[in-house]
C-alpha positions, 0 to 999 in steps of 0.5 A, spaced: 637 891 764 636 895 770 641 899 774 642 898 781 647 901 786 652 897 791 656 899 798 652 905 801 652 902 808 659 903 809 664 909 810 662 916 809 655 914 806 652 910 812 649 916 816 642 917 817 642 924 813 647 921 807 643 915 807 636 918 806 639 923 801 642 918 797 637 913 797 631 918 795 636 921 789 637 914 787 630 912 786 628 919 783 634 917 778 631 911 776 635 906 780 631 899 781 635 896 786 640 898 792 645 893 795 648 892 802 654 888 803 656 884 810 662 883 814 661 882 822 668 883 823 675 884 819 682 881 820 686 886 824 691 887 822 688 887 815 690 881 811 691 880 803 684 877 802 680 882 806 676 887 802 676 893 807 681 896 813 678 893 819 677 900 822 672 902 816 665 902 818 660 898 815 653 897 818 649 890 818 646 890 811 639 888 814 639 894 819 641 898 814 636 896 809 630 897 814 632 904 814 633 905 806 626 901 806 623 907 810 626 912 806 624 909 799 618 906 795 620 902 789 627 900 789 628 893 791 633 892 797 638 887 796 644 884 801 650 883 797 651 878 800 649 876 807 655 871 809 650 865 811 654 860 815 655 866 820 648 866 821 643 863 825 638 861 820 632 861 824 633 868 827 635 870 820 629 867 817 625 871 822 629 878 820 628 877 813 621 876 813 620 882 818 624 886 813 620 883 807 614 885 810 616 892 812 619 893 805 612 891 802 615 885 799 622 889 796 627 884 799 632 880 795 636 876 799 643 875 796 647 870 800 654 867 800 658 862 803 664 867 805 671 866 805 675 870 811 677 865 816 678 870 821 671 872 821 668 865 821 673 863 827 670 869 831 663 867 830 665 860 831 664 857 824 669 852 821 671 854 814 671 847 812 663 847 814 661 853 810 658 850 804 654 845 807 651 850 812 650 855 806 646 849 803 642 847 809 641 854 812 637 856 805 633 849 806 631 850 813 629 858 812 625 856 806 621 851 810 620 856 815 617 861 810 613 856 806 611 850 810 604 849 814 607 846 819 615 848 819 620 842 820 627 841 818 632 836 820 639 837 818 646 836 820 647 843 823 640 845 824 634 842 826 627 844 828 619 841 828 613 843 832 614 850 831 612 856 827 614 863 825 609 869 823 608 873 819 611 870 813 614 874 808 610 878 803 613 874 797 610 868 796 615 862 798 619 868 801 624 873 798 628 871 791 634 868 793 640 871 790 647 866 790 653 870 790 660 867 788 665 865 783 667 858 785 664 852 781 660 850 788 657 857 788 655 856 780 652 850 782 648 853 788 645 858 784 643 853 779 640 849 784 637 853 789 637 861 787 632 865 783 639 869 781 646 869 781 650 875 783 657 876 781 663 882 780 669 884 776 669 886 769 666 884 762 671 879 761 670 876 768 663 876 767 664 872 760 668 866 764 662 866 770 657 865 765 661 859 762 661 857 769 654 857 770 652 853 764 657 848 766 653 848 773 647 847 769 649 841 766 651 838 772 645 839 777 638 840 776 634 846 777 627 846 780 622 849 775 619 853 780 625 857 781 624 860 773 630 863 769 636 864 773 637 872 773 644 875 773 646 881 777 653 883 776 657 889 779 662 892 775 668 893 779 674 893 774 674 899 772 669 902 777 666 907 772 661 904 767 661 907 760 655 906 755 659 901 751 660 897 757 653 897 759 651 895 752 655 889 752 653 887 759 645 888 756 647 883 750 650 878 755 644 877 758 645 881 765 638 883 768 641 888 773 647 892 772 650 894 779 655 900 780 659 901 786 661 909 787 668 907 790 672 910 794 665 912 798 669 918 802 664 924 800 657 923 799 657 929 794 662 925 790 657 919 790 651 923 788 655 925 782 657 918 780 650 916 781 647 922 776 652 920 771 651 913 771 643 914 771 644 916 763 647 909 761 643 905 756 639 900 759 
């Protein structure tokens, strides 16, 4: 089981100096992946389902990860997650390929369907279309990354007689990680993802793994995707002890991700990462 860290594109850790210092230290400590979340806008005033205060700063994940890529050499760089239906898939495919090239093939593209209605309304996407757009956008981006003569015709995106280079360094494009805890997200992970990204506590993971098993009986998994990788962010509680780490490993977690909340002081974040680097994995 590998260790990763999440959320440092927000609040007190988003400055260039803090990012350089923390990213380089995380890599020295043996963290294998660095994950960045996304919210383009947030409901104001804050609503019960919003994960952040609208005045909390959060950087665009792809811009942030480009900076982290320049500061590090080996860590995988993940989005956890890009809210895919809010993006133009043709533009995003170019951005993703560019970051994969600049990082030397280290990008993990985590995507989700989203859930905050005010955020989707602000970018002109009906909440009711988020699932269909997510599936279609993944297929359209894959066409741009892999087809000799890219073409795609769907309900929400259509193109042909175009091309886009450079292609991603990783053959077939970056590894796709599907985030979410709903039955639809589980089915999407099985059918379209190299991996799945979830969060919560150990008991929550057990329930999610059961959901993924049910999804595997409902939808076909293409053989070229290989085994479904499990990436899990512990949020409850934030601190991970050795017992919890061993339980995650026994459950089959490939990447255990920690989140040094509340992200109010870079020094606290560094201490948190140093403490958790010693976890059994």
